[in-house]
One Martini backbone bead per residue (centre of mass of N, CA, C, O) as a GRO file, in nm:
protein
  359
    1MET     BB    1  -0.505   1.432   4.452
    2SER     BB    2  -0.442   1.420   4.151
    3GLU     BB    3  -0.216   1.287   3.926
    4GLN     BB    4  -0.143   1.535   3.757
    5PRO     BB    5  -0.038   1.745   3.973
    6LYS     BB    6   0.195   1.567   4.074
    7LYS     BB    7   0.362   1.562   3.815
    8LYS     BB    8   0.409   1.866   3.798
    9LEU     BB    9   0.561   1.898   4.073
   10LEU     BB   10   0.785   1.700   4.009
   11ALA     BB   11   0.895   1.845   3.757
   12THR     BB   12   0.962   2.107   3.903
   13ALA     BB   13   1.158   2.000   4.108
   14ILE     BB   14   1.362   1.887   3.905
   15ILE     BB   15   1.429   2.155   3.771
   16ILE     BB   16   1.533   2.299   4.020
   17CYS     BB   17   1.755   2.103   4.086
   18ALA     BB   18   1.912   2.139   3.824
   19ILE     BB   19   1.966   2.435   3.854
   20CYS     BB   20   2.125   2.415   4.120
   21VAL     BB   21   2.343   2.234   4.016
   22GLY     BB   22   2.444   2.425   3.799
   23LEU     BB   23   2.512   2.663   3.983
   24LEU     BB   24   2.716   2.503   4.161
   25SER     BB   25   2.907   2.424   3.939
   26ALA     BB   26   2.976   2.707   3.844
   27ALA     BB   27   3.088   2.812   4.116
   28THR     BB   28   3.303   2.596   4.144
   29ALA     BB   29   3.454   2.672   3.890
   30LEU     BB   30   3.516   2.965   3.963
   31ALA     BB   31   3.670   2.907   4.220
   32ILE     BB   32   3.885   2.735   4.093
   33LYS     BB   33   3.988   2.947   3.895
   34SER     BB   34   4.063   3.159   4.108
   35VAL     BB   35   4.271   2.995   4.260
   36VAL     BB   36   4.456   2.950   4.014
   37LYS     BB   37   4.508   3.248   3.957
   38THR     BB   38   4.626   3.321   4.234
   39GLN     BB   39   4.858   3.117   4.219
   40ARG     BB   40   4.988   3.243   3.959
   41GLU     BB   41   5.028   3.528   4.072
   42ASN     BB   42   5.205   3.451   4.308
   43GLU     BB   43   5.427   3.316   4.143
   44SER     BB   44   5.491   3.566   3.978
   45ARG     BB   45   5.570   3.750   4.213
   46ARG     BB   46   5.793   3.571   4.323
   47GLN     BB   47   5.960   3.576   4.057
   48SER     BB   48   5.992   3.882   4.047
   49ALA     BB   49   6.135   3.908   4.318
   50VAL     BB   50   6.370   3.734   4.248
   51ASP     BB   51   6.466   3.894   4.001
   52ALA     BB   52   6.500   4.163   4.150
   53SER     BB   53   6.702   4.066   4.359
   54GLU     BB   54   6.919   3.973   4.152
   55SER     BB   55   6.943   4.253   4.019
   56MET     BB   56   7.024   4.412   4.281
   57PHE     BB   57   7.271   4.237   4.350
   58ALA     BB   58   7.427   4.307   4.089
   59ALA     BB   59   7.415   4.611   4.122
   60SER     BB   60   7.564   4.620   4.394
   61ASN     BB   61   7.830   4.507   4.288
   62ASP     BB   62   7.888   4.734   4.091
   63GLU     BB   63   7.877   4.968   4.308
   64GLU     BB   64   8.123   4.893   4.465
   65THR     BB   65   8.328   4.956   4.246
   66ARG     BB   66   8.236   5.248   4.180
   67LEU     BB   67   8.265   5.366   4.470
   68LEU     BB   68   8.560   5.302   4.519
   69ASN     BB   69   8.668   5.465   4.282
   70ALA     BB   70   8.554   5.738   4.365
   71VAL     BB   71   8.702   5.762   4.631
   72ALA     BB   72   8.990   5.721   4.511
   73ASP     BB   73   8.977   5.978   4.333
   74VAL     BB   74   8.945   6.187   4.555
   75CYS     BB   75   9.212   6.112   4.707
   76LYS     BB   76   9.395   6.176   4.455
   77LYS     BB   77   9.314   6.467   4.409
   78HIS     BB   78   9.390   6.549   4.733
   79ASN     BB   79   9.631   6.393   4.841
   80ILE     BB   80   9.516   6.123   4.997
   81ALA     BB   81   9.610   5.887   5.224
   82ALA     BB   82   9.429   5.569   5.206
   83HIS     BB   83   9.257   5.313   5.382
   84VAL     BB   84   9.032   5.106   5.214
   85LYS     BB   85   8.698   4.995   5.317
   86LEU     BB   86   8.442   4.742   5.249
   87ASN     BB   87   8.086   4.704   5.346
   88LYS     BB   88   7.822   4.464   5.299
   89ASN     BB   89   7.466   4.482   5.371
   90VAL     BB   90   7.168   4.360   5.455
   91HIS     BB   91   6.882   4.515   5.490
   92GLU     BB   92   6.668   4.588   5.752
   93PRO     BB   93   6.358   4.610   5.750
   94HIS     BB   94   6.109   4.874   5.781
   95SER     BB   95   5.833   5.036   5.878
   96ARG     BB   96   5.623   5.331   5.736
   97LYS     BB   97   5.327   5.355   5.864
   98TYR     BB   98   5.399   5.615   6.075
   99SER     BB   99   5.468   5.791   5.855
  100PHE     BB  100   5.466   6.076   5.615
  101GLU     BB  101   5.491   5.880   5.405
  102GLU     BB  102   5.354   5.700   5.154
  103SER     BB  103   5.534   5.488   5.193
  104THR     BB  104   5.544   5.150   5.370
  105GLU     BB  105   5.822   5.083   5.237
  106ASP     BB  106   6.141   4.979   5.247
  107PRO     BB  107   6.380   5.061   4.999
  108ILE     BB  108   6.612   4.931   5.140
  109LYS     BB  109   6.861   4.663   5.079
  110TYR     BB  110   7.152   4.809   5.092
  111GLU     BB  111   7.470   4.836   5.283
  112ILE     BB  112   7.739   5.076   5.228
  113ASP     BB  113   8.059   5.069   5.374
  114ILE     BB  114   8.319   5.337   5.383
  115SER     BB  115   8.652   5.326   5.501
  116LEU     BB  116   8.900   5.586   5.601
  117GLN     BB  117   9.235   5.574   5.666
  118ILE     BB  118   9.400   5.856   5.795
  119ASP     BB  119   9.555   6.105   5.890
  120PRO     BB  120   9.627   6.291   6.140
  121PRO     BB  121   9.603   6.620   6.233
  122GLU     BB  122   9.917   6.677   6.254
  123LYS     BB  123   9.937   6.633   5.919
  124ILE     BB  124   9.745   6.878   5.867
  125LYS     BB  125   9.808   7.183   5.698
  126ASP     BB  126   9.518   7.225   5.533
  127TRP     BB  127   9.185   7.275   5.618
  128THR     BB  128   9.061   7.376   5.360
  129LYS     BB  129   9.145   7.140   5.178
  130PHE     BB  130   9.006   6.928   5.361
  131TYR     BB  131   8.721   7.026   5.322
  132TYR     BB  132   8.713   6.968   5.013
  133PHE     BB  133   8.743   6.671   5.050
  134LEU     BB  134   8.485   6.615   5.226
  135ASP     BB  135   8.285   6.744   5.031
  136GLU     BB  136   8.343   6.547   4.785
  137LEU     BB  137   8.290   6.285   4.947
  138GLU     BB  138   7.972   6.353   4.974
  139SER     BB  139   7.914   6.336   4.658
  140VAL     BB  140   7.916   6.039   4.690
  141GLN     BB  141   7.674   5.836   4.526
  142PRO     BB  142   7.433   5.633   4.464
  143ALA     BB  143   7.239   5.504   4.180
  144TYR     BB  144   7.045   5.372   4.391
  145PRO     BB  145   6.763   5.354   4.610
  146PHE     BB  146   6.850   5.061   4.750
  147ILE     BB  147   7.115   5.221   4.837
  148GLU     BB  148   7.322   5.270   5.129
  149LEU     BB  149   7.563   5.523   5.210
  150SER     BB  150   7.880   5.514   5.399
  151VAL     BB  151   8.129   5.764   5.484
  152LYS     BB  152   8.444   5.711   5.681
  153PRO     BB  153   8.660   5.927   5.804
  154TYR     BB  154   8.964   5.830   5.974
  155TYR     BB  155   9.153   5.787   6.287
  156ILE     BB  156   9.418   5.707   6.508
  157GLY     BB  157   9.346   5.795   6.850
  158GLU     BB  158   9.321   6.018   7.117
  159TYR     BB  159   9.118   6.184   7.336
  160VAL     BB  160   9.357   6.187   7.545
  161SER     BB  161   9.652   6.297   7.603
  162GLY     BB  162   9.819   6.015   7.745
  163SER     BB  163   9.630   5.767   7.793
  164GLY     BB  164   9.688   5.510   7.572
  165GLN     BB  165   9.417   5.521   7.411
  166SER     BB  166   9.273   5.406   7.120
  167TYR     BB  167   9.080   5.538   6.835
  168GLU     BB  168   8.812   5.599   6.626
  169LEU     BB  169   8.837   5.910   6.462
  170SER     BB  170   8.631   6.139   6.316
  171TYR     BB  171   8.561   6.311   6.033
  172SER     BB  172   8.402   6.645   6.001
  173SER     BB  173   8.150   6.862   5.862
  174ASN     BB  174   8.025   7.215   5.892
  175ILE     BB  175   7.731   7.432   5.850
  176GLY     BB  176   7.613   7.708   5.953
  177LYS     BB  177   7.369   7.944   5.949
  178ARG     BB  178   7.600   8.167   5.835
  179GLY     BB  179   7.830   7.980   5.694
  180LEU     BB  180   8.009   7.836   5.896
  181ILE     BB  181   8.308   7.656   5.871
  182SER     BB  182   8.371   7.321   5.988
  183VAL     BB  183   8.621   7.100   6.136
  184SER     BB  184   8.629   6.772   6.276
  185ASP     BB  185   8.857   6.543   6.479
  186GLY     BB  186   8.704   6.458   6.770
  187ARG     BB  187   8.862   6.710   6.952
  188GLU     BB  188   8.856   6.946   6.729
  189VAL     BB  189   8.777   7.272   6.601
  190HIS     BB  190   8.790   7.390   6.263
  191TYR     BB  191   8.798   7.706   6.122
  192ILE     BB  192   8.764   7.833   5.791
  193GLY     BB  193   8.481   7.996   5.698
  194MET     BB  194   8.269   8.129   5.453
  195LYS     BB  195   7.982   8.045   5.278
  196THR     BB  196   7.954   8.096   4.934
  197ASP     BB  197   7.897   8.132   4.595
  198ASN     BB  198   8.239   8.159   4.558
  199GLY     BB  199   8.284   7.987   4.826
  200VAL     BB  200   8.552   8.061   5.043
  201THR     BB  201   8.574   8.277   5.312
  202PRO     BB  202   8.803   8.397   5.499
  203LEU     BB  203   8.830   8.510   5.820
  204SER     BB  204   9.026   8.756   5.726
  205GLU     BB  205   8.750   8.874   5.552
  206ILE     BB  206   8.577   8.924   5.802
  207LEU     BB  207   8.329   9.020   6.021
  208PRO     BB  208   8.187   9.047   6.292
  209TYR     BB  209   7.910   8.850   6.438
  210GLU     BB  210   7.624   8.728   6.530
  211GLY     BB  211   7.719   8.403   6.660
  212MET     BB  212   8.009   8.406   6.686
  213PRO     BB  213   8.270   8.281   6.802
  214GLU     BB  214   8.491   8.386   7.043
  215SER     BB  215   8.752   8.245   6.925
  216LEU     BB  216   8.740   8.443   6.649
  217ILE     BB  217   8.799   8.740   6.710
  218ASN     BB  218   9.121   8.743   6.610
  219SER     BB  219   9.045   8.634   6.290
  220THR     BB  220   8.967   8.874   6.157
  221LYS     BB  221   9.011   9.174   5.973
  222LEU     BB  222   9.074   9.336   6.256
  223GLY     BB  223   9.215   9.150   6.434
  224LYS     BB  224   9.334   9.232   6.729
  225ALA     BB  225   9.180   9.261   7.038
  226THR     BB  226   9.040   9.435   7.301
  227CYS     BB  227   8.985   9.329   7.633
  228VAL     BB  228   8.678   9.340   7.845
  229ASP     BB  229   8.574   9.267   8.146
  230ILE     BB  230   8.255   9.275   8.294
  231ASN     BB  231   8.209   8.978   8.421
  232PRO     BB  232   8.200   8.657   8.583
  233LEU     BB  233   7.987   8.553   8.327
  234LYS     BB  234   8.153   8.545   8.052
  235CYS     BB  235   8.157   8.861   7.993
  236SER     BB  236   8.254   9.058   7.701
  237LYS     BB  237   8.468   9.313   7.558
  238TYR     BB  238   8.542   9.411   7.222
  239TYR     BB  239   8.800   9.618   7.062
  240TRP     BB  240   8.861   9.854   6.796
  241LYS     BB  241   9.121  10.084   6.690
  242ILE     BB  242   9.074  10.279   6.394
  243PRO     BB  243   9.247  10.425   6.158
  244TYR     BB  244   9.126  10.711   5.966
  245TYR     BB  245   9.018  10.914   5.700
  246ALA     BB  246   8.880  11.249   5.752
  247GLU     BB  247   8.795  11.522   5.575
  248LYS     BB  248   8.631  11.706   5.836
  249SER     BB  249   8.819  11.692   6.057
  250GLU     BB  250   8.871  11.835   6.385
  251PRO     BB  251   9.200  11.950   6.372
  252LEU     BB  252   9.240  11.677   6.234
  253ASP     BB  253   9.321  11.432   5.965
  254TRP     BB  254   9.225  11.230   6.193
  255GLN     BB  255   9.074  10.924   6.316
  256TYR     BB  256   8.874  10.704   6.507
  257ALA     BB  257   8.747  10.381   6.480
  258TYR     BB  258   8.489  10.180   6.620
  259TYR     BB  259   8.489   9.823   6.709
  260GLN     BB  260   8.243   9.629   6.880
  261VAL     BB  261   8.189   9.349   7.109
  262TYR     BB  262   7.965   9.114   7.264
  263THR     BB  263   7.992   8.848   7.502
  264GLY     BB  264   7.825   8.517   7.558
  265ASN     BB  265   7.866   8.190   7.601
  266GLY     BB  266   8.090   8.199   7.345
  267VAL     BB  267   7.939   8.440   7.197
  268VAL     BB  268   7.821   8.666   6.989
  269GLU     BB  269   7.562   8.918   7.071
  270TYR     BB  270   7.704   9.207   6.994
  271VAL     BB  271   7.717   9.486   6.750
  272LEU     BB  272   7.948   9.781   6.739
  273HIS     BB  273   7.977  10.069   6.509
  274ALA     BB  274   8.189  10.371   6.503
  275PRO     BB  275   8.160  10.431   6.238
  276GLU     BB  276   8.074  10.304   5.970
  277TYR     BB  277   8.279  10.078   5.831
  278GLU     BB  278   8.169  10.070   5.527
  279THR     BB  279   8.172  10.421   5.528
  280VAL     BB  280   8.449  10.484   5.527
  281PRO     BB  281   8.664  10.674   5.409
  282LYS     BB  282   8.897  10.707   5.192
  283GLN     BB  283   9.215  10.699   5.137
  284THR     BB  284   9.518  10.890   5.091
  285SER     BB  285   9.788  10.859   4.940
  286SER     BB  286  10.113  10.979   4.918
  287SER     BB  287  10.084  10.961   4.591
  288GLY     BB  288   9.760  11.068   4.540
  289GLY     BB  289   9.608  10.819   4.547
  290SER     BB  290   9.344  10.598   4.558
  291SER     BB  291   9.250  10.363   4.757
  292SER     BB  292   9.141  10.043   4.779
  293GLY     BB  293   8.873  10.000   4.959
  294SER     BB  294   8.918  10.000   5.269
  295SER     BB  295   9.082  10.182   5.520
  296TYR     BB  296   9.113   9.892   5.638
  297ARG     BB  297   9.391   9.639   5.552
  298PRO     BB  298   9.409   9.371   5.668
  299SER     BB  299   9.572   9.022   5.665
  300GLY     BB  300   9.510   8.893   5.970
  301GLY     BB  301   9.657   9.101   6.095
  302SER     BB  302   9.759   9.353   6.322
  303TYR     BB  303   9.734   9.685   6.405
  304ARG     BB  304  10.029   9.855   6.575
  305PRO     BB  305  10.077  10.136   6.700
  306SER     BB  306  10.318  10.333   6.832
  307GLY     BB  307  10.203  10.451   7.091
  308ASN     BB  308  10.013  10.777   7.020
  309ARG     BB  309  10.058  10.782   6.727
  310PRO     BB  310   9.936  10.858   6.432
  311VAL     BB  311   9.811  10.714   6.135
  312THR     BB  312   9.873  10.838   5.805
  313THR     BB  313   9.771  10.878   5.435
  314THR     BB  314   9.828  11.149   5.373
  315LYS     BB  315  10.012  11.392   5.226
  316LYS     BB  316  10.072  11.449   5.512
  317ALA     BB  317  10.348  11.384   5.694
  318TYR     BB  318  10.475  11.304   5.990
  319TYR     BB  319  10.745  11.253   5.834
  320ASP     BB  320  10.962  11.391   5.619
  321ASP     BB  321  11.155  11.116   5.587
  322ASP     BB  322  10.855  10.961   5.617
  323PRO     BB  323  10.581  10.921   5.419
  324TYR     BB  324  10.481  10.629   5.556
  325ASN     BB  325  10.539  10.589   5.859
  326ALA     BB  326  10.715  10.333   5.957
  327ARG     BB  327  10.753  10.398   6.279
  328ASP     BB  328  10.437  10.301   6.345
  329PHE     BB  329  10.550  10.011   6.311
  330ASN     BB  330  10.643   9.685   6.424
  331ASP     BB  331  10.623   9.559   6.123
  332PRO     BB  332  10.639   9.477   5.786
  333GLU     BB  333  10.363   9.337   5.759
  334ASP     BB  334  10.183   9.566   5.849
  335PHE     BB  335  10.293   9.776   5.654
  336TYR     BB  336  10.210   9.622   5.390
  337ASP     BB  337   9.907   9.597   5.453
  338TYR     BB  338   9.867   9.917   5.444
  339TYR     BB  339  10.065   9.965   5.166
  340TYR     BB  340  10.019   9.765   4.911
  341ASP     BB  341   9.956   9.988   4.679
  342ASP     BB  342  10.267  10.138   4.706
  343PHE     BB  343  10.390   9.854   4.637
  344GLU     BB  344  10.501   9.589   4.446
  345ASP     BB  345  10.616   9.446   4.708
  346TYR     BB  346  10.737   9.318   4.999
  347GLU     BB  347  11.040   9.378   4.964
  348GLU     BB  348  11.010   9.684   4.926
  349ALA     BB  349  10.870   9.734   5.205
  350TYR     BB  350  11.090   9.608   5.375
  351ASP     BB  351  11.320   9.805   5.303
  352TYR     BB  352  11.178  10.062   5.387
  353PHE     BB  353  11.127   9.996   5.684
  354TYR     BB  354  11.445   9.957   5.764
  355GLU     BB  355  11.538  10.242   5.672
  356HIS     BB  356  11.323  10.375   5.911
  357ASN     BB  357  11.428  10.120   6.135
  358ARG     BB  358  11.735  10.103   6.261
  359ASP     BB  359  11.663  10.077   6.583
   0.00000   0.00000   0.00000
């Protein structure tokens, strides 16, 4: 090969080597720049995490004070004497990778536990008011999503009376499927009433319904029921025999409405009433006016007529000297419950009852 082509090949090789060196240098520079950028970003993220952690810690300290004050305000509002303690822990994170939520990171950073030692059940006089206290206590919530709050009202008591061992027994409330409100003291369940849009309706103002606990049979507006055991499998029938005025009944101007329930396994399984309790005709009071509401109007107590004599509120009185038939009632409370529209107050009904029940 002549000298000239050799020189051209050498020059070409030199140029290619120079280009390769240049490309390598550029790639190295880009790699170094990328590494430096990544390091800066990581440092920035670490600093942001530190700043966020410090901010959340400061916010959690402020929340401690706010939540303690909120719980104290609820106790003061409901006149509950409580010894309040607060405990804050750093939350141990866990992964949500296998949950159905979009986030795979546990958002909780701090756990705040507030415990309230209050009076034992023996000193609670009104469980309805106590339920309102527990309900409002549950409304106390943290202002930040990274704080988890737990409020525990409790008392020191025994699981079994006389055991001699005391424990921390918690108070809690529950609302059942049909809206039945109950409060548990760790040993016993106290039923309050039915949750409605207007608040709480007392048990003494509701009718038996399917699913109601058997223990509440005698607490409804129908009063005390008569029980008939059906079989030894804890199945029973309860019924109420309710006097009411029927306009077209013959030959008497009164008859009885029946309301009965069947229970099993501790709950009401079936309800039967005939005629329809809600459509029973209104009674006519002895004064000639039409009484308001249902024809049977107990207020928690049960109506117990003496003997087999019917009780009527029609214009025709059973006793000529007793237009309200006070002798058919066992006590003035039942008498006033039945005729509360016809007397100004309980005292007037009380005087009338004993004037016609002197023996």
